[in-house]
C-alpha positions in Angstrom: -2.3 -3.8 -14.7 0.3 -6.2 -15.5 3.4 -4.0 -15.0 5.7 -4.6 -12.2 5.3 -1.1 -11.0 2.9 1.6 -10.4 2.9 5.3 -10.1 -0.5 7.2 -9.3 -1.3 10.7 -8.4 -4.9 11.8 -7.1 -5.8 15.3 -6.6 -9.3 15.9 -5.5 -10.0 12.4 -7.0 -9.8 8.8 -6.7 -7.4 6.2 -8.2 -8.1 2.4 -8.2 -5.6 -0.2 -9.2 -5.7 -3.7 -9.4 -2.3 -5.3 -9.5 -1.6 -8.6 -11.5 1.8 -8.8 -11.6 3.4 -11.9 -10.3 6.9 -10.0 -9.6 5.7 -6.6 -8.4 8.7 -4.4 -7.7 7.9 -0.7 -6.6 5.1 1.6 -6.2 4.7 5.5 -6.0 1.4 7.0 -4.6 0.6 10.6 -4.6 -2.6 12.0 -2.9 -3.7 15.7 -2.4 -7.2 15.7 -1.1 -7.5 12.4 -2.8 -8.0 8.7 -2.6 -5.8 5.7 -3.8 -7.0 2.1 -3.4 -4.3 -0.7 -4.6 -5.5 -4.4 -4.8 -2.8 -6.9 -4.4 -5.0 -9.8 -4.0 -4.0 -11.3 -7.2 -0.3 -10.1 -7.1 2.8 -11.7 -6.0 6.1 -10.2 -4.7 9.4 -11.4 -4.1 11.6 -10.4 -1.2 11.1 -6.7 0.1 9.3 -4.4 -2.2 8.8 -0.6 -1.4 5.5 1.3 -1.7 6.4 5.1 -1.4 3.7 7.6 -0.5 3.2 11.4 -0.3 -0.1 12.5 1.1 -1.6 15.7 2.1 -5.2 15.4 3.3 -5.2 11.9 1.5 -6.1 8.4 2.1 -4.7 4.9 0.9 -6.4 1.6 1.1 -4.0 -1.5 0.3 -5.5 -4.9 -0.1 -2.7 -7.6 0.6 -2.8 -11.2 0.9 -2.9 -11.9 4.6 0.4 -13.7 4.5 2.4 -10.9 3.5 4.5 -9.3 6.1 3.7 -5.4 6.0 6.1 -2.9 7.7 5.2 0.9 7.9 8.1 3.4 7.8 6.2 6.3 6.9 6.6 9.8 8.6 3.4 10.5 10.1 1.9 14.0 10.8 -1.6 13.8 12.1 -2.1 10.6 10.3 -2.7 7.0 11.1 -1.3 3.8 9.5 -3.9 1.0 10.3 -3.2 -2.8 9.6 -6.6 -4.3 10.3 -5.6 -7.7 8.9 -6.4 -10.0 11.9 -6.4 -13.5 11.3 -4.5 -15.3 13.7 -4.5 -18.6 11.8 -2.5 -17.3 8.9 1.4 -17.6 8.9 3.2 -14.5 7.7 5.7 -15.1 5.1 8.8 -12.9 5.8 9.8 -13.5 2.2 6.8 -11.4 0.9 7.4 -8.0 2.5 5.6 -5.0 1.7 7.4 -1.8 3.0 5.4 1.5 3.3 7.5 4.5 3.1 7.0 8.3 2.6 5.1 11.1 4.4 1.5 11.8 5.4 0.1 14.9 6.8 -3.6 14.7 7.7 -3.9 11.5 6.0 -4.5 7.5 6.5 -3.5 4.2 5.1 -5.7 1.4 5.8 -4.0 -2.4 5.1 -6.8 -5.0 4.6 -6.9 -8.5 3.2 
């Protein structure tokens, strides 16, 4: 995908997206008993970018470069947001900030690198 935004919906299913954009702008993810995987390994962002999610019994996995700054502003109701990127030798670039927003009920978001 080379677009600068994504909009996915997974209802009792799964969506996988590999982002290639070098100027990603925005994303909207919706899961109802579904799973979405978004891979930003080959993408780039400039400044702050919002990834908005709405989940009910869903799961989101986000693969981001280790130097991106990830901020969670998600409203959690029986939900977990887990950033498992744990490389102490990587300097975080505050000019590349991914902001997670939205709401999750009985759901999870896992951030990996």
